[in-house]
Structure formats: structure tokens, C-alpha cells
C-alpha atoms as a printed R data frame, in Angstrom:
    type eleno elety resid chain resno       x       y       z
1   ATOM     1    CA   MET     A     1 -71.903 -29.616  75.822
2   ATOM     2    CA   GLY     A     2 -68.133 -30.067  75.583
3   ATOM     3    CA   ASP     A     3 -67.607 -28.338  78.941
4   ATOM     4    CA   GLN     A     4 -70.123 -30.645  80.608
5   ATOM     5    CA   GLN     A     5 -68.319 -33.661  79.153
6   ATOM     6    CA   SER     A     6 -64.967 -32.467  80.489
7   ATOM     7    CA   TRP     A     7 -66.454 -32.134  84.000
8   ATOM     8    CA   GLN     A     8 -67.919 -35.616  83.722
9   ATOM     9    CA   ASP     A     9 -64.507 -36.945  82.652
10  ATOM    10    CA   LEU     A    10 -62.870 -35.200  85.611
11  ATOM    11    CA   ALA     A    11 -65.445 -36.663  88.008
12  ATOM    12    CA   THR     A    12 -64.870 -40.151  86.599
13  ATOM    13    CA   ARG     A    13 -61.088 -39.850  86.898
14  ATOM    14    CA   THR     A    14 -61.387 -38.522  90.439
15  ATOM    15    CA   ARG     A    15 -63.541 -41.489  91.480
16  ATOM    16    CA   ILE     A    16 -61.086 -43.875  89.803
17  ATOM    17    CA   LEU     A    17 -58.252 -42.498  91.936
18  ATOM    18    CA   SER     A    18 -60.155 -42.501  95.229
19  ATOM    19    CA   GLY     A    19 -58.890 -44.608  98.108
20  ATOM    20    CA   ASP     A    20 -56.112 -44.120 100.656
21  ATOM    21    CA   TRP     A    21 -53.652 -46.533  99.060
22  ATOM    22    CA   VAL     A    22 -54.429 -46.007  95.351
23  ATOM    23    CA   VAL     A    23 -51.825 -43.298  94.749
24  ATOM    24    CA   PRO     A    24 -48.986 -45.146  96.531
25  ATOM    25    CA   VAL     A    25 -49.761 -48.313  94.526
26  ATOM    26    CA   LEU     A    26 -49.779 -46.380  91.256
27  ATOM    27    CA   ALA     A    27 -46.608 -44.506  92.241
28  ATOM    28    CA   VAL     A    28 -44.649 -47.706  92.884
29  ATOM    29    CA   LEU     A    29 -46.008 -49.438  89.779
30  ATOM    30    CA   SER     A    30 -45.125 -46.388  87.669
31  ATOM    31    CA   ARG     A    31 -41.499 -47.438  88.199
32  ATOM    32    CA   GLY     A    32 -42.158 -50.897  86.720
33  ATOM    33    CA   SER     A    33 -43.958 -54.190  87.238
34  ATOM    34    CA   ARG     A    34 -43.846 -55.718  90.714
35  ATOM    35    CA   ARG     A    35 -44.666 -58.967  92.398
36  ATOM    36    CA   TYR     A    36 -47.106 -58.722  95.293
37  ATOM    37    CA   LYS     A    37 -44.538 -58.839  98.135
38  ATOM    38    CA   GLU     A    38 -42.228 -56.389  96.337
39  ATOM    39    CA   LEU     A    39 -45.114 -53.985  95.962
40  ATOM    40    CA   LEU     A    40 -46.155 -54.394  99.594
41  ATOM    41    CA   ASN     A    41 -42.633 -53.860 100.940
42  ATOM    42    CA   GLN     A    42 -41.907 -50.861  98.720
43  ATOM    43    CA   ILE     A    43 -45.136 -49.119  99.673
44  ATOM    44    CA   ARG     A    44 -44.519 -49.805 103.359
45  ATOM    45    CA   ALA     A    45 -41.023 -48.311 103.042
46  ATOM    46    CA   ALA     A    46 -42.184 -45.304 101.012
47  ATOM    47    CA   GLY     A    47 -42.660 -41.900 102.500
48  ATOM    48    CA   PRO     A    48 -44.979 -39.028 101.726
49  ATOM    49    CA   GLU     A    49 -43.326 -38.553  98.311
50  ATOM    50    CA   TYR     A    50 -45.351 -41.583  97.186
51  ATOM    51    CA   GLY     A    51 -48.598 -40.189  98.548
52  ATOM    52    CA   THR     A    52 -48.832 -42.532 101.523
53  ATOM    53    CA   PRO     A    53 -51.626 -41.616 103.921
54  ATOM    54    CA   SER     A    54 -50.532 -39.382 106.767
55  ATOM    55    CA   GLY     A    55 -50.199 -40.585 110.319
56  ATOM    56    CA   GLU     A    56 -48.981 -43.841 111.759
57  ATOM    57    CA   ARG     A    57 -50.633 -46.112 109.209
58  ATOM    58    CA   THR     A    58 -49.384 -49.425 107.937
59  ATOM    59    CA   LEU     A    59 -50.498 -51.033 104.702
60  ATOM    60    CA   HIS     A    60 -51.915 -54.455 105.566
61  ATOM    61    CA   GLU     A    61 -51.882 -57.332 103.083
62  ATOM    62    CA   ARG     A    62 -55.660 -57.516 102.890
63  ATOM    63    CA   THR     A    63 -55.856 -53.780 102.174
64  ATOM    64    CA   LEU     A    64 -53.299 -54.072  99.371
65  ATOM    65    CA   SER     A    65 -55.121 -57.076  97.947
66  ATOM    66    CA   ASN     A    66 -58.447 -55.207  97.941
67  ATOM    67    CA   THR     A    67 -56.826 -52.098  96.434
68  ATOM    68    CA   LEU     A    68 -55.232 -54.144  93.642
69  ATOM    69    CA   LYS     A    69 -58.557 -55.885  92.895
70  ATOM    70    CA   THR     A    70 -60.305 -52.511  92.743
71  ATOM    71    CA   LEU     A    71 -57.644 -51.021  90.469
72  ATOM    72    CA   GLU     A    72 -57.802 -54.082  88.236
73  ATOM    73    CA   ALA     A    73 -61.599 -53.765  88.004
74  ATOM    74    CA   ARG     A    74 -61.196 -50.066  87.137
75  ATOM    75    CA   GLY     A    75 -58.772 -50.965  84.341
76  ATOM    76    CA   LEU     A    76 -55.729 -49.300  85.907
77  ATOM    77    CA   VAL     A    77 -53.691 -52.336  86.949
78  ATOM    78    CA   SER     A    78 -53.095 -55.591  85.125
79  ATOM    79    CA   ARG     A    79 -52.508 -58.871  86.937
80  ATOM    80    CA   ARG     A    80 -50.475 -61.472  85.096
81  ATOM    81    CA   GLU     A    81 -49.708 -64.952  86.339
82  ATOM    82    CA   VAL     A    82 -46.109 -65.663  85.334
83  ATOM    83    CA   GLU     A    83 -45.726 -69.017  87.037
84  ATOM    84    CA   ARG     A    84 -48.333 -71.545  88.030
85  ATOM    85    CA   GLY     A    85 -48.069 -73.053  91.434
86  ATOM    86    CA   ILE     A    86 -49.345 -72.750  94.945
87  ATOM    87    CA   PRO     A    87 -49.304 -69.878  95.430
88  ATOM    88    CA   PRO     A    88 -49.021 -68.689  91.841
89  ATOM    89    CA   VAL     A    89 -46.363 -66.108  90.963
90  ATOM    90    CA   VAL     A    90 -48.227 -62.962  89.926
91  ATOM    91    CA   VAL     A    91 -46.905 -59.676  88.551
92  ATOM    92    CA   TYR     A    92 -48.813 -56.396  88.693
93  ATOM    93    CA   ALA     A    93 -48.315 -53.561  86.219
94  ATOM    94    CA   LEU     A    94 -49.952 -50.316  85.162
95  ATOM    95    CA   THR     A    95 -52.231 -50.338  82.153
96  ATOM    96    CA   ASP     A    96 -52.033 -47.769  79.368
97  ATOM    97    CA   GLU     A    97 -55.095 -46.048  80.863
98  ATOM    98    CA   ALA     A    98 -53.309 -45.644  84.211
99  ATOM    99    CA   ARG     A    99 -50.266 -44.193  82.459
100 ATOM   100    CA   ARG     A   100 -52.497 -41.662  80.650
101 ATOM   101    CA   ILE     A   101 -54.151 -40.623  83.923
102 ATOM   102    CA   ILE     A   102 -50.790 -40.259  85.665
103 ATOM   103    CA   GLU     A   103 -49.414 -38.154  82.802
104 ATOM   104    CA   THR     A   104 -52.528 -35.951  82.829
105 ATOM   105    CA   ALA     A   105 -52.206 -35.465  86.596
106 ATOM   106    CA   ARG     A   106 -48.515 -34.619  86.291
107 ATOM   107    CA   SER     A   107 -49.241 -32.103  83.520
108 ATOM   108    CA   ALA     A   108 -51.994 -30.465  85.558
109 ATOM   109    CA   GLY     A   109 -49.664 -30.163  88.527
110 ATOM   110    CA   ARG     A   110 -47.056 -28.188  86.612
């Protein structure tokens, strides 16, 4: 029964990390909280070391927005409004769950 549970956990974690831009978002946020434009610019400037999809692909704002919403719904990214206004100033950060998943992945890769 324990072995079956570990496979189910692995399947869940794999689904959580699916998506072309998930790993680059997590990689940048693993270095600290970021505002939306900071995150966008850093991912666009990042190379393959951040897990960016191969080929001539550019991260579009709508794609980043959808990725962040998905990661927030999955409990991996927190969204905090730090200043009200139009538009509001929002900061994104990793949750403790995301940090655990990243650490597990790093350990498995060693």
C-alpha cells in the first residue's frame, strides 16, 4: 500500500509541475519574491539553466498571467497585493509547498 501511495504522490507532483513555463517561473521565484514585470523580464532574459522551453519562444504576458494563476490555484505561488491602486502593486512568491517540491526535485537529481 505504501508503494502505491508513493506512486500516487509522484503522479500528483508531476501534474503540478506540468506546463512549459512552470519551471522557469519557479526557478526565478526561488531566488526571492518578484513583482509581475520583474518576473516577466527575468524569465525572458533567462537561458536554458532556468528550464526555459527550447526553440525561439517568447514568454507573453497572457501566458505568464495564466501560469501564475494556475500555480496559485495549485498552491505553489502566493499573490500578495502590497499597494492598492490601478493597477495594484502585486508581489509573487513561492509557498512552502513549492519549496518542498523544489528541494525534493533537487535531491532526486543528485
